[in-house]
C-alpha positions as CSV (number, residue, x, y, z in Angstrom):
1,M,-10.3,-16.3,-6.1
2,V,-13.8,-16.7,-4.9
3,R,-15.9,-13.6,-5.2
4,N,-18.1,-12.4,-2.3
5,V,-21.6,-11.7,-2.4
6,L,-23.2,-9.8,0.3
7,F,-27.3,-10.7,0.9
8,V,-28.9,-8.2,3.1
9,D,-32.5,-9.2,4.7
10,D,-33.7,-9.4,7.7
11,D,-35.4,-12.6,7.3
12,Q,-32.7,-15.2,9.0
13,I,-34.8,-18.1,7.8
14,M,-35.0,-17.4,4.5
15,L,-31.2,-16.5,4.4
16,L,-30.3,-19.7,5.5
17,A,-32.6,-21.3,3.0
18,V,-30.8,-19.2,0.3
19,E,-27.5,-19.8,1.3
20,K,-28.1,-23.5,1.6
21,R,-28.7,-23.6,-2.1
22,F,-26.2,-21.4,-2.9
23,A,-23.6,-24.2,-1.9
24,A,-23.7,-25.3,-5.9
25,F,-22.2,-22.1,-6.4
26,S,-19.3,-21.9,-4.3
27,D,-16.7,-22.4,-6.8
28,Y,-17.7,-19.1,-8.2
29,F,-18.8,-16.8,-5.0
30,T,-19.4,-16.9,-1.2
31,M,-22.5,-15.9,0.0
32,I,-22.2,-13.0,3.1
33,K,-25.4,-12.3,5.0
34,A,-26.1,-9.2,7.0
35,G,-29.5,-8.4,8.6
36,D,-30.1,-5.1,8.4
37,G,-28.4,-1.8,6.4
38,F,-26.3,-1.2,9.6
39,E,-24.7,-4.0,9.3
40,A,-23.8,-4.6,6.3
41,V,-22.4,-1.1,6.0
42,Q,-20.1,-2.3,8.4
43,I,-19.3,-5.5,6.5
44,L,-18.6,-3.0,3.1
45,K,-15.9,-1.0,5.2
46,D,-13.6,-4.2,5.9
47,T,-14.8,-6.9,3.2
48,S,-14.2,-7.0,-0.8
49,I,-17.9,-7.1,-2.5
50,S,-18.6,-8.2,-5.8
51,L,-22.4,-7.5,-5.5
52,I,-25.0,-7.1,-3.2
53,V,-28.7,-8.6,-2.7
54,L,-30.9,-6.3,-0.6
55,D,-34.6,-6.4,0.8
56,L,-36.1,-3.3,1.3
57,K,-37.9,-3.4,4.4
58,M,-35.9,-3.7,7.3
59,P,-35.4,-2.1,11.0
60,R,-33.0,0.2,11.7
61,M,-31.6,0.8,8.1
62,D,-33.6,-0.2,5.7
63,G,-32.9,-1.0,1.7
64,M,-33.9,2.4,0.3
65,S,-31.0,3.8,2.5
66,L,-28.4,1.3,1.9
67,L,-29.1,1.8,-1.7
68,S,-28.4,5.4,-1.3
69,H,-25.5,4.8,0.7
70,T,-24.0,2.1,-1.7
71,R,-24.8,4.7,-4.4
72,E,-22.6,7.5,-3.1
73,K,-19.7,5.3,-1.6
74,Y,-19.6,2.5,-4.0
75,P,-21.4,3.3,-7.1
76,D,-19.2,0.1,-8.8
77,I,-20.6,-2.7,-7.4
78,P,-24.0,-3.7,-8.9
79,V,-27.1,-4.6,-6.8
80,I,-30.1,-6.7,-6.8
81,I,-33.3,-6.0,-5.4
82,V,-35.3,-8.8,-3.6
83,S,-38.4,-7.6,-2.1
84,G,-42.5,-8.1,-1.2
85,Y,-42.8,-4.6,-2.9
86,R,-44.2,-4.9,-6.3
87,T,-45.7,-1.2,-6.8
88,A,-44.5,0.2,-10.2
89,E,-43.1,3.1,-8.3
90,M,-40.7,0.9,-6.7
91,Y,-39.6,-0.7,-10.1
92,K,-39.1,2.9,-11.1
93,L,-37.1,4.5,-8.1
94,A,-35.0,1.1,-8.4
95,K,-34.0,1.6,-12.0
96,A,-33.1,5.3,-11.5
97,K,-30.6,3.9,-8.3
98,G,-28.5,1.7,-11.0
99,V,-30.2,-1.4,-9.8
100,I,-29.5,-4.3,-12.4
101,A,-32.7,-6.5,-11.2
102,Y,-35.9,-6.3,-9.0
103,I,-37.1,-9.9,-8.2
104,S,-40.5,-10.1,-6.0
105,K,-40.9,-12.6,-3.2
106,P,-41.5,-15.8,-3.2
107,F,-38.6,-15.9,-5.7
108,Q,-36.7,-19.4,-6.8
109,V,-33.4,-19.5,-5.5
110,D,-31.5,-21.3,-8.5
111,D,-32.9,-17.9,-10.9
112,L,-31.4,-15.4,-8.4
113,G,-28.3,-17.3,-8.7
114,K,-28.1,-17.4,-12.5
115,I,-28.6,-13.6,-12.4
116,I,-25.6,-13.2,-10.0
117,M,-23.3,-15.6,-11.9
118,S,-24.2,-13.6,-15.3
119,T,-23.2,-10.4,-13.3
120,L,-19.9,-11.9,-11.7
121,Q,-19.0,-13.5,-15.3
122,K,-19.3,-10.0,-17.3
123,E,-17.4,-8.6,-14.4
124,A,-14.0,-10.8,-15.6
125,D,-15.4,-11.1,-19.4
126,G,-11.9,-9.6,-20.3
127,G,-10.3,-12.6,-18.3
128,I,-9.2,-13.3,-15.0
129,M,-5.7,-13.1,-13.8
130,H,-4.1,-14.7,-10.7
131,N,-0.7,-14.6,-8.7
132,V,-0.1,-11.2,-10.3
133,S,1.6,-8.1,-9.3
134,P,-0.4,-5.1,-10.1
135,T,2.3,-2.9,-10.7
136,V,3.6,-4.7,-13.8
137,F,0.3,-5.4,-15.5
138,L,-1.2,-2.0,-14.7
139,Q,1.4,-0.5,-16.1
140,L,0.8,-2.7,-19.5
141,M,-3.1,-1.2,-19.4
142,E,-1.4,2.0,-19.6
143,M,1.0,1.5,-22.4
144,E,-1.5,-0.8,-24.6
145,A,-3.9,2.6,-24.0
146,K,-6.8,0.3,-22.8
147,T,-9.9,0.9,-21.5
148,C,-11.5,-0.9,-18.7
149,T,-12.6,-1.8,-15.4
150,I,-10.3,-3.7,-13.3
151,R,-11.2,-5.2,-10.0
152,I,-8.1,-6.7,-7.7
153,L,-8.6,-9.1,-4.7
154,N,-5.8,-8.9,-2.7
155,K,-4.3,-12.7,-1.4
156,T,-2.9,-11.8,1.3
157,N,-5.1,-9.9,3.8
158,G,-8.6,-10.2,1.4
159,M,-9.0,-6.5,0.9
160,G,-10.2,-5.5,-2.4
161,G,-10.2,-2.8,-5.1
162,I,-11.0,-1.3,-8.3
163,L,-9.1,1.2,-11.0
164,Y,-10.9,2.5,-13.9
165,F,-9.0,3.4,-17.0
166,I,-10.0,5.1,-20.0
167,D,-7.6,5.0,-23.5
168,G,-4.7,3.9,-20.7
169,N,-5.1,6.6,-18.4
170,L,-6.1,6.1,-14.8
171,L,-8.8,8.1,-14.0
172,D,-9.6,6.6,-10.0
173,A,-9.4,4.1,-7.7
174,R,-11.2,3.0,-5.0
175,V,-10.4,0.6,-2.0
176,G,-13.4,0.4,1.0
177,E,-14.1,3.9,1.2
178,T,-11.1,5.3,-0.1
179,Q,-11.1,6.9,-3.0
180,G,-8.4,8.3,-5.6
181,L,-5.0,8.8,-5.2
182,D,-4.8,7.3,-1.8
183,A,-6.5,3.9,-2.8
184,A,-4.4,3.7,-5.8
185,Y,-1.4,3.9,-3.5
186,K,-3.2,0.9,-1.5
187,V,-3.6,-1.2,-4.8
188,F,-0.3,-0.9,-6.1
189,G,1.4,-1.2,-2.2
190,W,-0.1,-5.3,-3.1
191,D,2.1,-8.0,-4.0
192,D,0.0,-11.0,-5.0
193,V,-3.6,-10.5,-6.4
194,T,-6.2,-11.5,-8.5
195,I,-7.5,-9.6,-11.2
196,F,-10.6,-9.1,-12.9
197,I,-10.7,-7.4,-15.9
198,Q,-14.0,-5.8,-17.4
199,N,-13.8,-4.4,-21.3
200,E,-15.6,-1.5,-20.8
201,C,-15.1,1.6,-18.1
202,T,-18.2,4.2,-17.6
203,P,-16.7,7.6,-18.2
204,R,-16.0,9.5,-15.2
205,D,-14.0,12.8,-13.8
206,N,-10.1,12.3,-14.1
207,I,-9.4,12.8,-10.5
208,I,-5.8,11.0,-10.4
209,N,-4.1,13.3,-12.9
210,S,-0.9,11.2,-13.1
211,Q,0.8,8.4,-15.3
212,L,1.1,5.6,-13.1
213,Q,4.8,5.1,-12.9
214,P,4.9,7.8,-9.6
215,I,2.1,6.5,-8.2
216,I,4.1,3.2,-8.2
217,M,7.5,4.6,-6.8
218,K,5.5,6.6,-3.9
219,A,3.8,3.1,-3.2
220,V,6.5,1.4,-3.0
221,G,8.3,4.0,-0.5
222,M,4.9,3.8,1.7
223,K,5.2,0.2,2.4
224,D,8.7,0.5,3.2
225,E,7.7,2.9,5.8
226,E,5.1,0.8,7.3
227,E,7.7,-2.5,7.5
228,E,9.9,-0.1,9.3
229,P,10.2,-0.9,13.0
230,L,7.7,1.2,15.1
231,K,9.1,4.7,16.8
232,P,8.4,5.5,20.2
233,D,5.5,8.0,20.2
234,K,6.0,11.4,21.7
235,E,5.0,10.5,24.9
236,E,7.3,8.0,25.3
237,L,10.1,10.3,24.2
238,G,9.1,12.7,26.6
239,D,10.1,10.4,29.1
240,V,13.1,8.9,28.1
241,A,14.2,13.4,27.5
242,R,12.9,13.2,31.8
243,A,15.1,10.8,32.7
244,A,18.0,12.2,30.9
245,A,17.6,14.9,32.5
246,E,17.1,14.0,35.8
247,A,20.5,12.1,35.1
248,E,22.3,15.1,34.7
249,R,20.9,16.7,37.9
250,K,22.0,13.8,39.8
251,A,25.7,13.6,38.0
252,N,26.0,17.3,39.1
253,Q,24.8,16.9,42.9
254,N,26.9,13.8,42.8
255,P,30.2,14.4,41.7
256,V,32.2,11.5,39.8
257,N,34.8,11.8,42.6
258,D,32.1,10.5,45.3
259,L,32.2,7.2,43.2
260,G,36.0,6.4,44.3
261,N,38.6,6.8,42.2
262,L,37.0,5.7,39.4
263,D,38.4,7.7,35.9
264,L,35.0,8.2,34.1
265,P,34.3,10.6,30.9
266,E,33.2,13.5,31.7
267,E,29.9,12.7,29.6
268,F,29.5,9.3,31.3
269,F,26.4,10.2,33.9
270,V,26.2,7.2,36.6
271,D,22.9,6.7,38.4
272,E,23.1,7.1,42.1
273,E,22.3,3.4,42.7
274,V,24.5,2.3,39.6
275,G,27.3,4.1,41.2
276,E,27.0,1.9,44.4
277,A,27.1,-1.2,42.5
278,L,30.2,0.4,40.7
279,E,31.9,0.6,43.9
280,G,34.5,-1.4,44.9
281,S,34.8,-3.1,40.6
282,P,38.4,-3.7,40.1
283,E,38.3,-2.0,36.5
284,V,36.1,0.3,34.7
285,P,36.9,0.9,30.7
286,K,37.7,4.3,29.4
287,K,37.0,3.6,25.8
288,M,33.3,4.7,24.9
289,A,31.2,2.2,22.7
290,N,31.0,4.8,19.9
291,D,34.9,4.3,19.9
292,K,34.8,0.9,18.8
293,P,36.3,0.3,15.3
294,Q,34.3,0.1,12.4
295,S,32.9,-3.6,11.1
296,G,34.8,-4.8,7.6
297,A,31.3,-4.6,6.1
298,A,31.1,-0.8,7.3
299,K,34.7,0.2,6.3
300,Q,34.0,-1.8,2.7
301,Q,30.9,0.4,2.3
302,K,32.4,3.6,3.4
303,S,35.0,2.8,1.2
304,Q,32.5,1.9,-2.4
305,L,30.8,5.9,-1.3
306,Q,34.6,7.2,-1.5
307,E,35.4,5.6,-5.1
308,I,31.7,6.6,-6.6
309,E,32.3,10.5,-5.5
310,D,36.1,10.4,-6.6
311,L,35.1,9.1,-9.6
312,L,32.3,11.6,-10.6
313,Y,34.6,14.2,-9.6
314,N,37.8,13.0,-11.6
315,E,35.9,12.1,-14.8
316,V,32.7,14.9,-14.8
317,G,34.3,17.3,-12.8
318,A,33.5,20.0,-9.6
319,K,30.3,20.7,-11.7
320,C,29.1,17.4,-11.7
321,G,26.1,18.5,-9.3
322,L,27.0,16.3,-6.5
323,E,24.9,16.8,-3.4
324,D,25.0,12.9,-1.1
325,I,25.8,10.0,-1.4
326,Y,24.5,6.9,0.7
327,H,23.4,3.2,1.0
328,D,20.0,3.0,1.4
329,N,18.5,-1.0,2.0
330,K,14.7,0.3,0.8
331,V,15.6,0.9,-2.2
332,G,15.6,-2.6,-3.0
333,N,11.9,-3.2,-3.7
334,V,12.5,-0.6,-6.6
335,V,15.6,-2.0,-8.2
336,E,13.2,-5.2,-8.5
337,Y,10.5,-3.9,-9.8
338,L,12.4,-2.1,-12.3
339,N,14.2,-5.5,-13.2
340,E,10.6,-6.9,-13.8
341,L,10.0,-4.5,-16.3
342,G,13.1,-4.8,-17.9
343,A,12.6,-8.7,-18.2
344,M,9.5,-8.5,-19.6
345,F,10.1,-6.1,-22.1
346,N,13.7,-7.8,-23.2
347,F,15.5,-4.9,-21.3
348,G,18.0,-6.4,-19.1
349,K,18.7,-5.7,-15.6
350,L,18.8,-2.4,-14.1
351,K,22.2,-0.4,-14.1
352,V,21.7,2.8,-13.2
353,G,18.6,4.5,-12.2
354,Y,17.7,8.0,-12.6
355,I,14.6,9.7,-10.8
356,D,13.2,13.0,-11.0
357,D,10.8,14.1,-7.7
358,G,10.2,17.1,-9.1
359,G,12.1,19.1,-6.6
360,Q,15.6,20.5,-6.8
361,S,17.5,17.6,-6.1
362,D,17.3,14.5,-8.3
363,R,18.2,11.0,-7.2
364,I,20.5,8.5,-9.1
365,I,20.2,4.5,-8.1
366,L,23.0,1.9,-8.4
367,P,21.9,-1.6,-7.8
368,G,23.7,-3.6,-5.5
369,H,23.5,-5.3,-2.0
370,P,22.8,-2.2,-0.4
371,S,22.2,-0.7,-3.4
372,T,23.5,3.1,-3.3
373,V,21.5,6.4,-3.9
374,V,23.6,9.6,-5.2
375,V,21.9,12.6,-4.6
376,V,22.3,15.4,-7.3
377,N,20.9,19.2,-8.5
378,Q,18.9,19.4,-11.6
379,K,21.6,21.7,-13.1
380,C,24.0,19.0,-13.0
381,P,25.0,16.9,-16.4
382,Q,22.5,14.2,-16.3
383,D,23.8,12.2,-19.7
384,K,27.7,12.3,-18.7
385,I,26.9,11.5,-15.1
386,I,24.9,8.5,-16.2
387,Q,27.8,7.3,-18.6
388,V,30.1,7.0,-16.0
389,L,27.9,5.3,-13.1
390,S,27.1,2.7,-15.8
391,Q,30.7,2.0,-16.6
392,Y,31.1,1.8,-12.6
393,H,29.4,-1.5,-12.6
């Protein structure tokens, strides 16, 4: 996957000339242009950038201000300064800001291209992996106690992120201006990514303070919630409530007898206009929609839940700690992820999964279509329950 290099300069003619010469590197990186610091700030928010090349003298927001902004928000992005300033003070200032190169104008575009290529190669000196799942790959980094910096590009939406591992511990993460756990949740919600591995990681504070599995589990849950249909907002719910209250008021003012000899249930409220349309109708069904018989699939699912509940009480006893049992389609992503790990390490497919939420109740997952979730309290005999449920499958 081609990476993005942001070139910030107010000299449009020079930018076009550089872009034309950079066509020779099109298999390795794409040049994104910005006319000043303000434009660059917006691009950085929405686009994954691997390297920044900037001029110092620009209108609105100059290069030094942009450099300070990037060091604060994106300290991991390398910066190259290209400028007509040649004072020793500028060189010293640029070095103090962590700039990897300072090139004086006029310059040879090919020389700049070589510096960019060298920097991008260092970014991936540990290798590049395409079309991988970050959840499985990054857990390997944890298990093998790797120290590395990992850049991730999401092929679906073009977003990018960066993760910092020291001795297998995830210390920090960044996606755009989002950092820490929130950034990690975003990365672990991606499915198809390209990963660039750099075999070093600068020392930093551990602001994650968590193993990867709890992060992955929460990221999967957050992704499922995002994919659910949007619920009506409070204003829409208010409109529905007001409409229901108005319907009830009209029903109280216009008793059912006013509609003729229709035999309707007491809770069946009819608007006046609807009532007029109903007058003279040959027949109105008395059976409500909620009273219709359950489908065969629904009966089968209910029977399966009862079967599992009976099994637990028969085999474990009243102290099995069962609090709830239900089917949950959203658990499918979790089961799929655990099966991927099982296949990778030759563990086989998941039969029973026990999840410790850290609260008063834990959950047991039984794979299926849909999967079953058994909620138990922490005082339950875990080993016995897992043994019984694994035999159920």
